[in-house]
HTML snippet that shows the backbone in 3Dmol.js (N, CA, C, O; Angstrom):
<script src="https://3Dmol.org/build/3Dmol-min.js"></script>
<div id="view" style="width:600px;height:400px;position:relative"></div>
<script>
const pdb = `
ATOM      1  N   UNK A   1      -0.554 -21.871 -18.028  1.00  0.00           N
ATOM      2  CA  UNK A   1      -1.423 -22.618 -17.143  1.00  0.00           C
ATOM      3  C   UNK A   1      -1.111 -22.317 -15.684  1.00  0.00           C
ATOM      4  O   UNK A   1      -2.012 -22.240 -14.848  1.00  0.00           O
ATOM      5  N   UNK A   2       0.168 -22.150 -15.388  1.00  0.00           N
ATOM      6  CA  UNK A   2       0.583 -21.871 -14.018  1.00  0.00           C
ATOM      7  C   UNK A   2       0.071 -20.511 -13.561  1.00  0.00           C
ATOM      8  O   UNK A   2      -0.287 -20.337 -12.396  1.00  0.00           O
ATOM      9  N   UNK A   3       0.035 -19.547 -14.482  1.00  0.00           N
ATOM     10  CA  UNK A   3      -0.444 -18.206 -14.166  1.00  0.00           C
ATOM     11  C   UNK A   3      -1.914 -18.258 -13.758  1.00  0.00           C
ATOM     12  O   UNK A   3      -2.319 -17.592 -12.805  1.00  0.00           O
ATOM     13  N   UNK A   4      -2.712 -19.049 -14.478  1.00  0.00           N
ATOM     14  CA  UNK A   4      -4.137 -19.160 -14.166  1.00  0.00           C
ATOM     15  C   UNK A   4      -4.346 -19.829 -12.812  1.00  0.00           C
ATOM     16  O   UNK A   4      -5.265 -19.470 -12.075  1.00  0.00           O
ATOM     17  N   UNK A   5      -3.509 -20.786 -12.488  1.00  0.00           N
ATOM     18  CA  UNK A   5      -3.615 -21.452 -11.189  1.00  0.00           C
ATOM     19  C   UNK A   5      -3.339 -20.464 -10.056  1.00  0.00           C
ATOM     20  O   UNK A   5      -4.017 -20.488  -9.029  1.00  0.00           O
ATOM     21  N   UNK A   6      -2.364 -19.615 -10.240  1.00  0.00           N
ATOM     22  CA  UNK A   6      -2.041 -18.610  -9.224  1.00  0.00           C
ATOM     23  C   UNK A   6      -3.186 -17.609  -9.088  1.00  0.00           C
ATOM     24  O   UNK A   6      -3.558 -17.243  -7.973  1.00  0.00           O
ATOM     25  N   UNK A   7      -3.745 -17.166 -10.209  1.00  0.00           N
ATOM     26  CA  UNK A   7      -4.856 -16.213 -10.175  1.00  0.00           C
ATOM     27  C   UNK A   7      -6.070 -16.828  -9.487  1.00  0.00           C
ATOM     28  O   UNK A   7      -6.720 -16.171  -8.673  1.00  0.00           O
ATOM     29  N   UNK A   8      -6.381 -18.083  -9.806  1.00  0.00           N
ATOM     30  CA  UNK A   8      -7.522 -18.759  -9.179  1.00  0.00           C
ATOM     31  C   UNK A   8      -7.283 -18.903  -7.677  1.00  0.00           C
ATOM     32  O   UNK A   8      -8.198 -18.689  -6.882  1.00  0.00           O
ATOM     33  N   UNK A   9      -6.074 -19.261  -7.286  1.00  0.00           N
ATOM     34  CA  UNK A   9      -5.745 -19.390  -5.872  1.00  0.00           C
ATOM     35  C   UNK A   9      -5.896 -18.057  -5.144  1.00  0.00           C
ATOM     36  O   UNK A   9      -6.443 -18.009  -4.043  1.00  0.00           O
ATOM     37  N   UNK A  10      -5.414 -16.982  -5.752  1.00  0.00           N
ATOM     38  CA  UNK A  10      -5.521 -15.671  -5.116  1.00  0.00           C
ATOM     39  C   UNK A  10      -6.972 -15.215  -4.984  1.00  0.00           C
ATOM     40  O   UNK A  10      -7.350 -14.632  -3.969  1.00  0.00           O
ATOM     41  N   UNK A  11      -7.788 -15.481  -6.012  1.00  0.00           N
ATOM     42  CA  UNK A  11      -9.208 -15.132  -5.909  1.00  0.00           C
ATOM     43  C   UNK A  11      -9.905 -15.987  -4.851  1.00  0.00           C
ATOM     44  O   UNK A  11     -10.794 -15.498  -4.153  1.00  0.00           O
ATOM     45  N   UNK A  12      -9.517 -17.243  -4.725  1.00  0.00           N
ATOM     46  CA  UNK A  12     -10.099 -18.091  -3.690  1.00  0.00           C
ATOM     47  C   UNK A  12      -9.743 -17.576  -2.300  1.00  0.00           C
ATOM     48  O   UNK A  12     -10.590 -17.567  -1.406  1.00  0.00           O
ATOM     49  N   UNK A  13      -8.500 -17.150  -2.112  1.00  0.00           N
ATOM     50  CA  UNK A  13      -8.093 -16.567  -0.834  1.00  0.00           C
ATOM     51  C   UNK A  13      -8.841 -15.268  -0.548  1.00  0.00           C
ATOM     52  O   UNK A  13      -9.227 -15.009   0.591  1.00  0.00           O
ATOM     53  N   UNK A  14      -9.045 -14.452  -1.584  1.00  0.00           N
ATOM     54  CA  UNK A  14      -9.798 -13.219  -1.415  1.00  0.00           C
ATOM     55  C   UNK A  14     -11.240 -13.506  -1.013  1.00  0.00           C
ATOM     56  O   UNK A  14     -11.778 -12.861  -0.113  1.00  0.00           O
ATOM     57  N   UNK A  15     -11.865 -14.473  -1.678  1.00  0.00           N
ATOM     58  CA  UNK A  15     -13.245 -14.833  -1.348  1.00  0.00           C
ATOM     59  C   UNK A  15     -13.341 -15.366   0.079  1.00  0.00           C
ATOM     60  O   UNK A  15     -14.274 -15.028   0.808  1.00  0.00           O
ATOM     61  N   UNK A  16     -12.389 -16.189   0.473  1.00  0.00           N
ATOM     62  CA  UNK A  16     -12.387 -16.712   1.840  1.00  0.00           C
ATOM     63  C   UNK A  16     -12.226 -15.589   2.860  1.00  0.00           C
ATOM     64  O   UNK A  16     -12.881 -15.603   3.902  1.00  0.00           O
ATOM     65  N   UNK A  17     -11.371 -14.626   2.573  1.00  0.00           N
ATOM     66  CA  UNK A  17     -11.169 -13.506   3.490  1.00  0.00           C
ATOM     67  C   UNK A  17     -12.431 -12.657   3.605  1.00  0.00           C
ATOM     68  O   UNK A  17     -12.783 -12.218   4.700  1.00  0.00           O
ATOM     69  N   UNK A  18     -13.111 -12.422   2.492  1.00  0.00           N
ATOM     70  CA  UNK A  18     -14.343 -11.625   2.510  1.00  0.00           C
ATOM     71  C   UNK A  18     -15.438 -12.365   3.277  1.00  0.00           C
ATOM     72  O   UNK A  18     -16.156 -11.760   4.073  1.00  0.00           O
ATOM     73  N   UNK A  19     -15.565 -13.660   3.043  1.00  0.00           N
ATOM     74  CA  UNK A  19     -16.574 -14.450   3.763  1.00  0.00           C
ATOM     75  C   UNK A  19     -16.272 -14.460   5.257  1.00  0.00           C
ATOM     76  O   UNK A  19     -17.182 -14.297   6.070  1.00  0.00           O
ATOM     77  N   UNK A  20     -15.021 -14.647   5.625  1.00  0.00           N
ATOM     78  CA  UNK A  20     -14.649 -14.640   7.040  1.00  0.00           C
ATOM     79  C   UNK A  20     -14.904 -13.278   7.666  1.00  0.00           C
ATOM     80  O   UNK A  20     -15.403 -13.208   8.789  1.00  0.00           O
ATOM     81  N   UNK A  21     -14.574 -12.189   6.967  1.00  0.00           N
ATOM     82  CA  UNK A  21     -14.794 -10.840   7.504  1.00  0.00           C
ATOM     83  C   UNK A  21     -16.282 -10.575   7.693  1.00  0.00           C
ATOM     84  O   UNK A  21     -16.677  -9.977   8.694  1.00  0.00           O
ATOM     85  N   UNK A  22     -17.113 -11.009   6.749  1.00  0.00           N
ATOM     86  CA  UNK A  22     -18.557 -10.826   6.878  1.00  0.00           C
ATOM     87  C   UNK A  22     -19.092 -11.634   8.056  1.00  0.00           C
ATOM     88  O   UNK A  22     -19.937 -11.146   8.808  1.00  0.00           O
ATOM     89  N   UNK A  23     -18.608 -12.864   8.224  1.00  0.00           N
ATOM     90  CA  UNK A  23     -19.037 -13.685   9.352  1.00  0.00           C
ATOM     91  C   UNK A  23     -18.616 -13.046  10.673  1.00  0.00           C
ATOM     92  O   UNK A  23     -19.411 -12.986  11.611  1.00  0.00           O
ATOM     93  N   UNK A  24     -17.369 -12.568  10.755  1.00  0.00           N
ATOM     94  CA  UNK A  24     -16.879 -11.949  11.986  1.00  0.00           C
ATOM     95  C   UNK A  24     -17.655 -10.669  12.292  1.00  0.00           C
ATOM     96  O   UNK A  24     -17.948 -10.387  13.454  1.00  0.00           O
ATOM     97  N   UNK A  25     -17.988  -9.901  11.268  1.00  0.00           N
ATOM     98  CA  UNK A  25     -18.726  -8.652  11.464  1.00  0.00           C
ATOM     99  C   UNK A  25     -20.111  -8.940  12.043  1.00  0.00           C
ATOM    100  O   UNK A  25     -20.576  -8.230  12.935  1.00  0.00           O
ATOM    101  N   UNK A  26     -20.758  -9.971  11.539  1.00  0.00           N
ATOM    102  CA  UNK A  26     -22.119 -10.297  11.995  1.00  0.00           C
ATOM    103  C   UNK A  26     -22.138 -11.016  13.339  1.00  0.00           C
ATOM    104  O   UNK A  26     -23.143 -10.958  14.048  1.00  0.00           O
ATOM    105  N   UNK A  27     -21.061 -11.686  13.704  1.00  0.00           N
ATOM    106  CA  UNK A  27     -21.058 -12.466  14.937  1.00  0.00           C
ATOM    107  C   UNK A  27     -20.755 -11.627  16.175  1.00  0.00           C
ATOM    108  O   UNK A  27     -20.978 -12.085  17.296  1.00  0.00           O
ATOM    109  N   UNK A  28     -20.256 -10.421  15.993  1.00  0.00           N
ATOM    110  CA  UNK A  28     -19.944  -9.562  17.132  1.00  0.00           C
ATOM    111  C   UNK A  28     -21.247  -9.020  17.702  1.00  0.00           C
ATOM    112  O   UNK A  28     -22.040  -8.399  16.995  1.00  0.00           O
ATOM    113  N   UNK A  29     -21.455  -9.267  18.996  1.00  0.00           N
ATOM    114  CA  UNK A  29     -22.669  -8.787  19.634  1.00  0.00           C
ATOM    115  C   UNK A  29     -22.374  -7.510  20.403  1.00  0.00           C
ATOM    116  O   UNK A  29     -21.253  -7.289  20.863  1.00  0.00           O
ATOM    117  N   UNK A  30     -23.353  -6.709  20.529  1.00  0.00           N
ATOM    118  CA  UNK A  30     -23.234  -5.461  21.260  1.00  0.00           C
ATOM    119  C   UNK A  30     -24.290  -4.493  20.788  1.00  0.00           C
ATOM    120  O   UNK A  30     -25.141  -4.836  19.967  1.00  0.00           O
ATOM    121  N   UNK A  31     -24.234  -3.286  21.307  1.00  0.00           N
ATOM    122  CA  UNK A  31     -25.237  -2.307  20.868  1.00  0.00           C
ATOM    123  C   UNK A  31     -25.027  -1.949  19.401  1.00  0.00           C
ATOM    124  O   UNK A  31     -23.901  -1.989  18.905  1.00  0.00           O
ATOM    125  N   UNK A  32     -26.101  -1.602  18.711  1.00  0.00           N
ATOM    126  CA  UNK A  32     -25.958  -1.253  17.287  1.00  0.00           C
ATOM    127  C   UNK A  32     -25.140   0.037  17.122  1.00  0.00           C
ATOM    128  O   UNK A  32     -25.176   0.933  17.965  1.00  0.00           O
ATOM    129  N   UNK A  33     -24.425   0.093  16.038  1.00  0.00           N
ATOM    130  CA  UNK A  33     -23.595   1.255  15.730  1.00  0.00           C
ATOM    131  C   UNK A  33     -24.481   2.364  15.181  1.00  0.00           C
ATOM    132  O   UNK A  33     -25.231   2.140  14.231  1.00  0.00           O
ATOM    133  N   UNK A  34     -24.405   3.565  15.768  1.00  0.00           N
ATOM    134  CA  UNK A  34     -25.240   4.650  15.245  1.00  0.00           C
ATOM    135  C   UNK A  34     -24.751   5.126  13.873  1.00  0.00           C
ATOM    136  O   UNK A  34     -23.665   4.761  13.423  1.00  0.00           O
ATOM    137  N   UNK A  35     -25.566   5.937  13.232  1.00  0.00           N
ATOM    138  CA  UNK A  35     -25.225   6.434  11.896  1.00  0.00           C
ATOM    139  C   UNK A  35     -23.927   7.232  11.914  1.00  0.00           C
ATOM    140  O   UNK A  35     -23.151   7.164  10.961  1.00  0.00           O
ATOM    141  N   UNK A  36     -23.678   7.988  12.986  1.00  0.00           N
ATOM    142  CA  UNK A  36     -22.428   8.760  13.060  1.00  0.00           C
ATOM    143  C   UNK A  36     -21.212   7.840  13.131  1.00  0.00           C
ATOM    144  O   UNK A  36     -20.133   8.198  12.659  1.00  0.00           O
ATOM    145  N   UNK A  37     -21.383   6.648  13.722  1.00  0.00           N
ATOM    146  CA  UNK A  37     -20.287   5.679  13.760  1.00  0.00           C
ATOM    147  C   UNK A  37     -19.949   5.166  12.375  1.00  0.00           C
ATOM    148  O   UNK A  37     -18.778   5.038  12.018  1.00  0.00           O
ATOM    149  N   UNK A  38     -20.989   4.871  11.588  1.00  0.00           N
ATOM    150  CA  UNK A  38     -20.757   4.448  10.211  1.00  0.00           C
ATOM    151  C   UNK A  38     -20.133   5.570   9.389  1.00  0.00           C
ATOM    152  O   UNK A  38     -19.285   5.326   8.531  1.00  0.00           O
ATOM    153  N   UNK A  39     -20.558   6.796   9.656  1.00  0.00           N
ATOM    154  CA  UNK A  39     -19.991   7.954   8.946  1.00  0.00           C
ATOM    155  C   UNK A  39     -18.507   8.109   9.286  1.00  0.00           C
ATOM    156  O   UNK A  39     -17.678   8.306   8.398  1.00  0.00           O
ATOM    157  N   UNK A  40     -18.181   8.018  10.577  1.00  0.00           N
ATOM    158  CA  UNK A  40     -16.780   8.124  10.998  1.00  0.00           C
ATOM    159  C   UNK A  40     -15.934   6.998  10.406  1.00  0.00           C
ATOM    160  O   UNK A  40     -14.802   7.220   9.975  1.00  0.00           O
ATOM    161  N   UNK A  41     -16.497   5.780  10.390  1.00  0.00           N
ATOM    162  CA  UNK A  41     -15.773   4.653   9.800  1.00  0.00           C
ATOM    163  C   UNK A  41     -15.547   4.874   8.308  1.00  0.00           C
ATOM    164  O   UNK A  41     -14.467   4.584   7.793  1.00  0.00           O
ATOM    165  N   UNK A  42     -16.549   5.379   7.620  1.00  0.00           N
ATOM    166  CA  UNK A  42     -16.409   5.657   6.187  1.00  0.00           C
ATOM    167  C   UNK A  42     -15.335   6.697   5.909  1.00  0.00           C
ATOM    168  O   UNK A  42     -14.522   6.534   4.999  1.00  0.00           O
ATOM    169  N   UNK A  43     -15.335   7.790   6.714  1.00  0.00           N
ATOM    170  CA  UNK A  43     -14.300   8.809   6.543  1.00  0.00           C
ATOM    171  C   UNK A  43     -12.917   8.247   6.837  1.00  0.00           C
ATOM    172  O   UNK A  43     -11.955   8.575   6.143  1.00  0.00           O
ATOM    173  N   UNK A  44     -12.809   7.407   7.854  1.00  0.00           N
ATOM    174  CA  UNK A  44     -11.517   6.805   8.185  1.00  0.00           C
ATOM    175  C   UNK A  44     -10.993   5.927   7.065  1.00  0.00           C
ATOM    176  O   UNK A  44      -9.812   5.982   6.724  1.00  0.00           O
ATOM    177  N   UNK A  45     -11.876   5.116   6.492  1.00  0.00           N
ATOM    178  CA  UNK A  45     -11.478   4.257   5.377  1.00  0.00           C
ATOM    179  C   UNK A  45     -11.081   5.101   4.171  1.00  0.00           C
ATOM    180  O   UNK A  45     -10.054   4.852   3.541  1.00  0.00           O
ATOM    181  N   UNK A  46     -11.902   6.102   3.855  1.00  0.00           N
ATOM    182  CA  UNK A  46     -11.629   6.958   2.704  1.00  0.00           C
ATOM    183  C   UNK A  46     -10.282   7.663   2.832  1.00  0.00           C
ATOM    184  O   UNK A  46      -9.480   7.637   1.899  1.00  0.00           O
ATOM    185  N   UNK A  47     -10.024   8.296   3.986  1.00  0.00           N
ATOM    186  CA  UNK A  47      -8.778   9.042   4.137  1.00  0.00           C
ATOM    187  C   UNK A  47      -7.570   8.123   4.265  1.00  0.00           C
ATOM    188  O   UNK A  47      -6.461   8.520   3.908  1.00  0.00           O
ATOM    189  N   UNK A  48      -7.757   6.907   4.763  1.00  0.00           N
ATOM    190  CA  UNK A  48      -6.655   5.944   4.771  1.00  0.00           C
ATOM    191  C   UNK A  48      -6.256   5.574   3.347  1.00  0.00           C
ATOM    192  O   UNK A  48      -5.070   5.467   3.033  1.00  0.00           O
ATOM    193  N   UNK A  49      -7.254   5.382   2.492  1.00  0.00           N
ATOM    194  CA  UNK A  49      -6.972   5.067   1.089  1.00  0.00           C
ATOM    195  C   UNK A  49      -6.314   6.258   0.394  1.00  0.00           C
ATOM    196  O   UNK A  49      -5.384   6.075  -0.392  1.00  0.00           O
ATOM    197  N   UNK A  50      -6.784   7.474   0.675  1.00  0.00           N
ATOM    198  CA  UNK A  50      -6.203   8.672   0.062  1.00  0.00           C
ATOM    199  C   UNK A  50      -4.739   8.823   0.473  1.00  0.00           C
ATOM    200  O   UNK A  50      -3.882   9.093  -0.368  1.00  0.00           O
ATOM    201  N   UNK A  51      -4.451   8.647   1.770  1.00  0.00           N
ATOM    202  CA  UNK A  51      -3.067   8.762   2.234  1.00  0.00           C
ATOM    203  C   UNK A  51      -2.198   7.670   1.618  1.00  0.00           C
ATOM    204  O   UNK A  51      -1.075   7.942   1.193  1.00  0.00           O
ATOM    205  N   UNK A  52      -2.705   6.437   1.565  1.00  0.00           N
ATOM    206  CA  UNK A  52      -1.942   5.345   0.954  1.00  0.00           C
ATOM    207  C   UNK A  52      -1.645   5.598  -0.511  1.00  0.00           C
ATOM    208  O   UNK A  52      -0.526   5.367  -0.969  1.00  0.00           O
ATOM    209  N   UNK A  53      -2.646   6.076  -1.254  1.00  0.00           N
ATOM    210  CA  UNK A  53      -2.433   6.386  -2.676  1.00  0.00           C
ATOM    211  C   UNK A  53      -1.454   7.534  -2.850  1.00  0.00           C
ATOM    212  O   UNK A  53      -0.613   7.507  -3.749  1.00  0.00           O
ATOM    213  N   UNK A  54      -1.559   8.538  -1.999  1.00  0.00           N
ATOM    214  CA  UNK A  54      -0.631   9.672  -2.073  1.00  0.00           C
ATOM    215  C   UNK A  54       0.802   9.249  -1.808  1.00  0.00           C
ATOM    216  O   UNK A  54       1.718   9.686  -2.506  1.00  0.00           O
ATOM    217  N   UNK A  55       1.007   8.400  -0.802  1.00  0.00           N
ATOM    218  CA  UNK A  55       2.363   7.935  -0.509  1.00  0.00           C
ATOM    219  C   UNK A  55       2.917   7.060  -1.632  1.00  0.00           C
ATOM    220  O   UNK A  55       4.098   7.153  -1.964  1.00  0.00           O
ATOM    221  N   UNK A  56       2.076   6.217  -2.213  1.00  0.00           N
ATOM    222  CA  UNK A  56       2.545   5.410  -3.337  1.00  0.00           C
ATOM    223  C   UNK A  56       2.879   6.279  -4.544  1.00  0.00           C
ATOM    224  O   UNK A  56       3.827   5.994  -5.274  1.00  0.00           O
ATOM    225  N   UNK A  57       2.099   7.342  -4.753  1.00  0.00           N
ATOM    226  CA  UNK A  57       2.396   8.265  -5.850  1.00  0.00           C
ATOM    227  C   UNK A  57       3.750   8.933  -5.621  1.00  0.00           C
ATOM    228  O   UNK A  57       4.521   9.112  -6.564  1.00  0.00           O
ATOM    229  N   UNK A  58       4.040   9.300  -4.377  1.00  0.00           N
ATOM    230  CA  UNK A  58       5.342   9.892  -4.075  1.00  0.00           C
ATOM    231  C   UNK A  58       6.488   8.906  -4.295  1.00  0.00           C
ATOM    232  O   UNK A  58       7.560   9.294  -4.759  1.00  0.00           O
ATOM    233  N   UNK A  59       6.270   7.649  -3.970  1.00  0.00           N
ATOM    234  CA  UNK A  59       7.297   6.625  -4.198  1.00  0.00           C
ATOM    235  C   UNK A  59       7.591   6.497  -5.687  1.00  0.00           C
ATOM    236  O   UNK A  59       8.754   6.476  -6.092  1.00  0.00           O
ATOM    237  N   UNK A  60       6.544   6.410  -6.503  1.00  0.00           N
ATOM    238  CA  UNK A  60       6.749   6.288  -7.944  1.00  0.00           C
ATOM    239  C   UNK A  60       7.371   7.556  -8.531  1.00  0.00           C
ATOM    240  O   UNK A  60       8.222   7.476  -9.416  1.00  0.00           O
ATOM    241  N   UNK A  61       6.950   8.726  -8.043  1.00  0.00           N
ATOM    242  CA  UNK A  61       7.505   9.988  -8.533  1.00  0.00           C
ATOM    243  C   UNK A  61       9.000  10.072  -8.223  1.00  0.00           C
ATOM    244  O   UNK A  61       9.797  10.430  -9.090  1.00  0.00           O
ATOM    245  N   UNK A  62       9.380   9.739  -6.984  1.00  0.00           N
ATOM    246  CA  UNK A  62      10.791   9.846  -6.615  1.00  0.00           C
ATOM    247  C   UNK A  62      11.636   8.818  -7.355  1.00  0.00           C
ATOM    248  O   UNK A  62      12.793   9.086  -7.681  1.00  0.00           O
ATOM    249  N   UNK A  63      11.071   7.646  -7.622  1.00  0.00           N
ATOM    250  CA  UNK A  63      11.828   6.623  -8.348  1.00  0.00           C
ATOM    251  C   UNK A  63      12.043   7.037  -9.800  1.00  0.00           C
ATOM    252  O   UNK A  63      13.117   6.802 -10.353  1.00  0.00           O
ATOM    253  N   UNK A  64      11.042   7.648 -10.421  1.00  0.00           N
ATOM    254  CA  UNK A  64      11.175   8.057 -11.832  1.00  0.00           C
ATOM    255  C   UNK A  64      12.112   9.238 -12.023  1.00  0.00           C
ATOM    256  O   UNK A  64      12.756   9.359 -13.065  1.00  0.00           O
ATOM    257  N   UNK A  65      12.192  10.104 -11.031  1.00  0.00           N
ATOM    258  CA  UNK A  65      13.008  11.300 -11.174  1.00  0.00           C
ATOM    259  C   UNK A  65      14.399  11.161 -10.566  1.00  0.00           C
ATOM    260  O   UNK A  65      15.136  12.143 -10.482  1.00  0.00           O
ATOM    261  N   UNK A  66      14.766   9.954 -10.142  1.00  0.00           N
ATOM    262  CA  UNK A  66      16.133   9.690  -9.707  1.00  0.00           C
ATOM    263  C   UNK A  66      16.436  10.094  -8.280  1.00  0.00           C
ATOM    264  O   UNK A  66      17.606  10.117  -7.897  1.00  0.00           O
ATOM    265  N   UNK A  67      15.433  10.414  -7.472  1.00  0.00           N
ATOM    266  CA  UNK A  67      15.700  10.796  -6.094  1.00  0.00           C
ATOM    267  C   UNK A  67      16.097   9.606  -5.231  1.00  0.00           C
ATOM    268  O   UNK A  67      16.603   9.799  -4.125  1.00  0.00           O
ATOM    269  N   UNK A  68      15.885   8.399  -5.697  1.00  0.00           N
ATOM    270  CA  UNK A  68      16.216   7.206  -4.933  1.00  0.00           C
ATOM    271  C   UNK A  68      17.616   6.688  -5.240  1.00  0.00           C
ATOM    272  O   UNK A  68      18.062   5.715  -4.631  1.00  0.00           O
ATOM    273  N   UNK A  69      18.300   7.315  -6.161  1.00  0.00           N
ATOM    274  CA  UNK A  69      19.645   6.871  -6.506  1.00  0.00           C
ATOM    275  C   UNK A  69      20.611   7.250  -5.388  1.00  0.00           C
ATOM    276  O   UNK A  69      20.550   8.355  -4.848  1.00  0.00           O
ATOM    277  N   UNK A  70      21.501   6.324  -5.050  1.00  0.00           N
ATOM    278  CA  UNK A  70      22.490   6.580  -4.001  1.00  0.00           C
ATOM    279  C   UNK A  70      23.610   7.462  -4.540  1.00  0.00           C
ATOM    280  O   UNK A  70      23.925   7.435  -5.730  1.00  0.00           O
ATOM    281  N   UNK A  71      24.194   8.230  -3.658  1.00  0.00           N
ATOM    282  CA  UNK A  71      25.360   9.028  -4.043  1.00  0.00           C
ATOM    283  C   UNK A  71      26.521   8.075  -4.303  1.00  0.00           C
ATOM    284  O   UNK A  71      26.680   7.082  -3.593  1.00  0.00           O
ATOM    285  N   UNK A  72      27.340   8.373  -5.328  1.00  0.00           N
ATOM    286  CA  UNK A  72      28.434   7.487  -5.690  1.00  0.00           C
ATOM    287  C   UNK A  72      29.744   8.250  -5.613  1.00  0.00           C
ATOM    288  O   UNK A  72      29.815   9.431  -5.954  1.00  0.00           O
ATOM    289  N   UNK A  73      30.774   7.560  -5.161  1.00  0.00           N
ATOM    290  CA  UNK A  73      32.101   8.156  -5.077  1.00  0.00           C
ATOM    291  C   UNK A  73      32.758   8.056  -6.449  1.00  0.00           C
ATOM    292  O   UNK A  73      32.770   6.987  -7.061  1.00  0.00           O
ATOM    293  N   UNK A  74      33.301   9.160  -6.926  1.00  0.00           N
ATOM    294  CA  UNK A  74      33.890   9.214  -8.261  1.00  0.00           C
ATOM    295  C   UNK A  74      35.302   9.772  -8.152  1.00  0.00           C
ATOM    296  O   UNK A  74      35.497  10.885  -7.663  1.00  0.00           O
ATOM    297  N   UNK A  75      36.283   9.006  -8.605  1.00  0.00           N
ATOM    298  CA  UNK A  75      37.663   9.491  -8.582  1.00  0.00           C
ATOM    299  C   UNK A  75      37.930  10.299  -9.842  1.00  0.00           C
ATOM    300  O   UNK A  75      37.600   9.874 -10.949  1.00  0.00           O
ATOM    301  N   UNK A  76      38.524  11.457  -9.660  1.00  0.00           N
ATOM    302  CA  UNK A  76      38.842  12.331 -10.796  1.00  0.00           C
ATOM    303  C   UNK A  76      40.232  12.002 -11.317  1.00  0.00           C
ATOM    304  O   UNK A  76      40.964  11.225 -10.703  1.00  0.00           O
ATOM    305  N   UNK A  77      40.590  12.586 -12.434  1.00  0.00           N
ATOM    306  CA  UNK A  77      41.894  12.305 -13.052  1.00  0.00           C
ATOM    307  C   UNK A  77      43.056  12.900 -12.264  1.00  0.00           C
ATOM    308  O   UNK A  77      44.185  12.430 -12.408  1.00  0.00           O
ATOM    309  N   UNK A  78      42.820  13.920 -11.434  1.00  0.00           N
ATOM    310  CA  UNK A  78      43.921  14.513 -10.675  1.00  0.00           C
ATOM    311  C   UNK A  78      44.155  13.822  -9.332  1.00  0.00           C
ATOM    312  O   UNK A  78      44.959  14.295  -8.529  1.00  0.00           O
ATOM    313  N   UNK A  79      43.465  12.713  -9.080  1.00  0.00           N
ATOM    314  CA  UNK A  79      43.695  11.931  -7.868  1.00  0.00           C
ATOM    315  C   UNK A  79      42.798  12.304  -6.708  1.00  0.00           C
ATOM    316  O   UNK A  79      42.781  11.606  -5.694  1.00  0.00           O
ATOM    317  N   UNK A  80      42.055  13.381  -6.832  1.00  0.00           N
ATOM    318  CA  UNK A  80      41.172  13.748  -5.720  1.00  0.00           C
ATOM    319  C   UNK A  80      39.840  13.010  -5.864  1.00  0.00           C
ATOM    320  O   UNK A  80      39.433  12.602  -6.952  1.00  0.00           O
ATOM    321  N   UNK A  81      39.206  12.866  -4.752  1.00  0.00           N
ATOM    322  CA  UNK A  81      37.902  12.207  -4.729  1.00  0.00           C
ATOM    323  C   UNK A  81      36.800  13.244  -4.747  1.00  0.00           C
ATOM    324  O   UNK A  81      36.913  14.306  -4.135  1.00  0.00           O
ATOM    325  N   UNK A  82      35.756  12.930  -5.442  1.00  0.00           N
ATOM    326  CA  UNK A  82      34.572  13.806  -5.440  1.00  0.00           C
ATOM    327  C   UNK A  82      33.332  12.942  -5.315  1.00  0.00           C
ATOM    328  O   UNK A  82      33.353  11.758  -5.653  1.00  0.00           O
ATOM    329  N   UNK A  83      32.284  13.519  -4.842  1.00  0.00           N
ATOM    330  CA  UNK A  83      31.012  12.804  -4.694  1.00  0.00           C
ATOM    331  C   UNK A  83      30.037  13.315  -5.710  1.00  0.00           C
ATOM    332  O   UNK A  83      29.935  14.522  -5.928  1.00  0.00           O
ATOM    333  N   UNK A  84      29.330  12.429  -6.326  1.00  0.00           N
ATOM    334  CA  UNK A  84      28.319  12.847  -7.274  1.00  0.00           C
ATOM    335  C   UNK A  84      26.992  12.185  -6.901  1.00  0.00           C
ATOM    336  O   UNK A  84      26.947  11.169  -6.207  1.00  0.00           O
ATOM    337  N   UNK A  85      25.962  12.775  -7.369  1.00  0.00           N
ATOM    338  CA  UNK A  85      24.628  12.235  -7.080  1.00  0.00           C
ATOM    339  C   UNK A  85      24.038  11.674  -8.327  1.00  0.00           C
ATOM    340  O   UNK A  85      22.916  11.168  -8.307  1.00  0.00           O
TER     341      UNK A  85
END
`;
const viewer = $3Dmol.createViewer("view");
viewer.addModel(pdb, "pdb");
viewer.setStyle({}, {cartoon: {color: "spectrum"}});
viewer.zoomTo();
viewer.render();
</script>
C-alpha cells in the first residue's frame, strides 16, 4: 500500500510540474518563435538526451567491468607491499 502511495504522489508531482511548465510557456509574452527556433530547440533537446544516455551507458559499463573498483594494498608473504587493482 505504501508503494502505491509513493507512486501516486510522484505522478501528482509530475502532473503539477507539466501543468506549471505549460502555464509558464504560454504566459511569456514576446515575439513569436520562428520555425528555425523550434528546430534549434528540438535539436538541443535531442542531443542533450543522447549525451545523457551515452554518459549513463558509460557509467553502467564501467561499473559492470570493474573499472570503478579502488586499488587495494595487499601485503605479500615476504613482507613487501604490493598494489593490486
